[in-house]
C-alpha positions as a Markdown table, in Angstrom:
| # | Residue | x | y | z |
|---|---|---|---|---|
| 1 | Met | -39.2 | -7.3 | -6.6 |
| 2 | Leu | -35.4 | -7.5 | -6.4 |
| 3 | Arg | -35.2 | -3.9 | -7.6 |
| 4 | Glu | -37.6 | -2.7 | -4.9 |
| 5 | Trp | -35.6 | -4.6 | -2.2 |
| 6 | Leu | -32.3 | -3.1 | -3.4 |
| 7 | Ala | -33.7 | 0.4 | -3.5 |
| 8 | Gly | -34.5 | 0.1 | 0.2 |
| 9 | Thr | -31.4 | -1.6 | 1.5 |
| 10 | Pro | -28.3 | 0.4 | 2.8 |
| 11 | Leu | -26.0 | -2.2 | 1.2 |
| 12 | Thr | -25.9 | -0.3 | -2.0 |
| 13 | Met | -23.4 | 2.1 | -0.4 |
| 14 | Leu | -20.9 | -0.6 | 0.3 |
| 15 | Pro | -19.3 | -0.6 | -3.1 |
| 16 | Val | -18.8 | 3.1 | -2.9 |
| 17 | Val | -17.2 | 2.8 | 0.5 |
| 18 | Ala | -14.9 | 0.0 | -0.7 |
| 19 | Met | -13.8 | 2.0 | -3.7 |
| 20 | Cys | -13.0 | 5.0 | -1.5 |
| 21 | Met | -11.0 | 2.7 | 0.8 |
| 22 | Phe | -9.1 | 1.2 | -2.1 |
| 23 | Leu | -8.4 | 4.7 | -3.6 |
| 24 | Ala | -7.1 | 6.0 | -0.2 |
| 25 | Phe | -4.8 | 2.9 | 0.2 |
| 26 | Phe | -3.6 | 3.2 | -3.4 |
| 27 | Leu | -2.8 | 6.9 | -3.0 |
| 28 | Ala | -0.9 | 6.3 | 0.3 |
| 29 | Val | 1.2 | 3.6 | -1.3 |
| 30 | Leu | 1.9 | 5.7 | -4.4 |
| 31 | Trp | 2.9 | 8.7 | -2.2 |
| 32 | Arg | 5.2 | 6.5 | -0.1 |
| 33 | Val | 6.9 | 5.1 | -3.2 |
| 34 | Met | 7.2 | 8.4 | -5.1 |
| 35 | Arg | 8.2 | 10.8 | -2.3 |
| 36 | Arg | 11.6 | 12.5 | -2.4 |
| 37 | Gly | 14.5 | 10.7 | -0.7 |
| 38 | Ser | 12.9 | 7.3 | -0.8 |
| 39 | Gly | 15.3 | 6.1 | -3.5 |
| 40 | Lys | 18.2 | 6.0 | -1.0 |
| 41 | Ser | 16.2 | 3.8 | 1.4 |
| 42 | Tyr | 15.1 | 1.5 | -1.4 |
| 43 | Asp | 18.7 | 1.2 | -2.7 |
| 44 | Arg | 19.9 | 0.2 | 0.8 |
| 45 | Met | 17.1 | -2.3 | 1.1 |
| 46 | Ser | 17.7 | -3.8 | -2.3 |
| 47 | Arg | 21.3 | -4.6 | -1.4 |
| 48 | Leu | 20.4 | -6.4 | 1.8 |
| 49 | Pro | 20.0 | -9.9 | 0.2 |
| 50 | Leu | 23.5 | -9.6 | -1.4 |
| 51 | Gln | 25.4 | -8.4 | 1.7 |
| 52 | Asp | 27.6 | -10.8 | 3.6 |
| 53 | Asp | 26.5 | -11.4 | 7.2 |
| 54 | Ala | 30.1 | -11.4 | 8.5 |
| 55 | Ala | 30.9 | -8.0 | 6.9 |
| 56 | Glu | 27.7 | -6.6 | 8.3 |
| 57 | Arg | 28.5 | -7.8 | 11.9 |
| 58 | Ser | 32.0 | -6.4 | 11.7 |
| 59 | Leu | 30.7 | -2.9 | 10.9 |
| 60 | Ser | 28.2 | -2.9 | 13.8 |
């Protein structure tokens, strides 16, 4: 009975849609991390917690 109900319901497509959404998001994040020139930006951001606020204000 359950098998007959599952065969007729459109909910069986939801896992496929969810997997496609996950794959698209994963590939977008992977592309953003691995693109050329992103290393400079990440280096700058990685130093932000270590910078002195007074030195940063004097440069601005």
